[in-house]
N, C-alpha and C positions, 0 to 999 in steps of 0.2 A: 724484288725475289731473282736469286742467280739462275733458277732455270727459267725464266723468263727473257734472261740475256742471251740465253743458250739456243732457242729454238732459232732464230735467225741465222745464227754463227752456223746453224748444224744446214739452213736451207742453202745459203749463200755457198756450202760446202762440197753441195751437191752429191757426186758420187764419192767427193773424197771422204764421205762421212761414213764409216765401216756400221756393220751390225753392232759390234761392242761399243762405239758410241751412241748409239740410240739406243740402247741397253740404259748406259751408266746416265746417261742423260736422263731418262726415265727413273732409275732410282732416285738419281737425285731430287727429280719433282716429285718423286713422292715420300721423300723424306722432308722436304720442305711442306708441301702437305700436312702432313703429320705433324711436324711442330707447330704448324700455324693453328690446328686443331687443338692440339694440348694446349695451345696458350687460349683460345678460344674458351677451353673447357677450364682452364683454372678463371680467367676472371669472370665465365658464368658462375663458377662456387663463389667465389670471392664476391660478386654483386648479392646473391642470394644470401649469403652469410650476414650482408650488411644490411637487409631488408629485414631478414630475422632479427638478426640484433636491434635496430631499431624497433619494432613491431612490437618483440616481449618489453623493451624499456618502455615505450609506449603504455602499454599494458598496465605494465608496474605500475605507472606513474596515475593510471585512472585507476587503479585498485587502491590504493594508496590515498587518494580522493577520495572516492567512494567511504572508503572505511574510515575516513575522520569526520565526512560528512554522515554517516549514522551514526556515529560516538556524538557527534554534539547535536542532532536532533533527539535520542536517545534521552541525553541529557538533559535537553529542554522537555521533552515530554514527563519525566521526573520533575521537575521543577513545574509544573503547573500543574502537578496531581498536588503539590504543595500549598500551592496559590489558592487550586479549588476551596482547598480541604479550611482556606483561612478563609476567605470568601463565604464558605458554607457557615462558618461557628458568625459572619456578622452578617450575615443573613436571618442566621435564627435569633439573633439576637435584638435585630430589629422587629421579627417578628413578636417578640416575647416584649418592647417594650411599648409598640402599637396596641398590644392585648390589652395592657396595664396603665397607658398614656402616661408612660416616665419615659425621659432621656435615657438613652443609651450612651455610655461612650464607644467612639469608633476605635478599634484596634488596632495597633500600629502594623504595619507591614514591615518584619524585618530588611532589612536592608540587604542586596544582592540574591534577594531570594531567584528573582530571574534576571543573570546576567550572559556573560559571554560563556555560553557551553564549554567554551575552550579553556578555560582558564579557572577550571577546579569548581563548577556549578556540581551540586548534590547528585547523583544519580549516576555520574558520569559513565562508571564502569559496568551500568546495568547493562544486561544483554535487550537485543528489541521484545522480545516477550512477556521481558521485566517492564519495561517505558510500558507497553499497553495493558499490561496486567494493572499496573499504578495508577495509568489513568481511568482506564474503567471501574477499580474497585473506587476508588476517590469518590467517582458520579453518584456510584450505585450508595456510598455509605451516604453521601449529601440527601440524595434522594428519598434515605430511610430516615434521614435524621428530619425530613420535611422543608430542606433546605432546595424549593423545587427547581429556582432561577438560576440557582448554579450549578446542579444535578445537569439542568438541560444546557447549559453552557459546554460542560464537561461530555454530555453522551454525544453532542453535536462534534464537540472537537475528536473523539476518541472513530467517531464514525467517516471525519474528514480524511482522517490518516490513516485508518485500518478499515477500511469499508470491505475488505475481503476475506478478515477473522471469524473466525468462530462463534466470537458475541456479539458481530455485527449485530445480526437478529433481535438479539435483547437488547441492546444499546438502541436498537429504531424503536423497538417496544416503551421501552423505559422515556426514551425521548415524547412518545407518545402521549405515556401516563403524566409527563410532569406538566403538560398542556389540560388533560384529564384533572389534574389536582388543582390547576390553578383556575378552572371555569372558565375554560377558551374549551367547548365543544367542539369548533369547527378546523381550529388546527387539531385538536384530537384527532379527527376524524381521517384529515389529511395525512398524518404521520402514520396513521393505523393503515391509511390503504396501502403506505409505503411499504409497510412489513409486507403486504399479502405481493405487492409490485415484485420486489425485490428477493423477499426469501419465501416463497409459497410452499417449500417443504419444511420449513422449519418449524419447531413446537411453536416458534411465537406466531405461528399464520390463524389457526384457530382461535387462541387468544385475542388477538386483535381483532378478528370479525365479532368475536362476542362480545367485546367492548365497544364496540361500532355498534350491535346490537341496543347494547345496554347506553348507549348514550342516545341515539336516537330513540330509545321508549321514554327514555327522562324529557326529552323533549316533546314531546307527544307523538312522534312520528310513528304511527303504530305499525302501519305499513311495510313502512324503513326496516324499521326493527325486524320484522316478520323474514323479512326478507333477507337480513343479515343471520338470524338464528338459524333458518333455513339452508343457509350456504354453510355453517358449521355440520350441522348435521347431515348435508350431503356430500360435504368436502373429507371430510373431517370426521367419520361415524365411531373410529376406536380412544378420539378424544375424551379426555376430562371436561371438554368443555362443552361438547356433544351432547352429555348428559344432562347439563344443565340448561342447554338450548333447547330441548324437550322437551323440560318442566316448563320453558318459560313460553314454548308454541302450544304447550298444553294450554295456561291458564290464558294465555292471548285469542284462543278458538273457542274457548267455553261460551 
């Protein structure tokens, strides 16, 4: 710095340095200081700008990546719903063949039904709500048609992906129902218990309690059944199930 060299010169000059020389030196020093600070401020601005640009670029890339992954996931869920429909058809045909003792030809799965979601798989443009609804509706349709194993797989997959959705209590309830319909009361009771554990304030909670009481009654566990029916009346007195539970309790206590 120029003023750093001027200090010893002034000191060496002693009395030769006039007041004007000192003032000039101070002015030069201030000018140098201002120039240095201006340069630092400029560098700081450039640095902050570079950091912001870098962060914005990274954020854009992350958003693009998440968007692509979401699109592919939604496409896969649409494809899964189609597969569930096909598996339900197969299951129902097998059930009919067992009932009549006939051999049933197994349908051929169309090629490319489950493929790379990024290469034109059906449903690739659907929104997340559409994909969730398609998967749930497919599982529900299989349940209504009696394809309980296929419905179970569909509800389980729905709960794995959309555990926080509005339909999660319904999916959990019907997952339990699939076990009840296929004569697996222990598994049904366990899944009904999860309805109460995960969704105690949902409309499916009293239904799960009542169904549990009905299962225990069918198994001959009268006291357990009474406890479940009593919990319906105590915990959900305004529910439709409470009316049914009171009737059950009245019959059991006679």
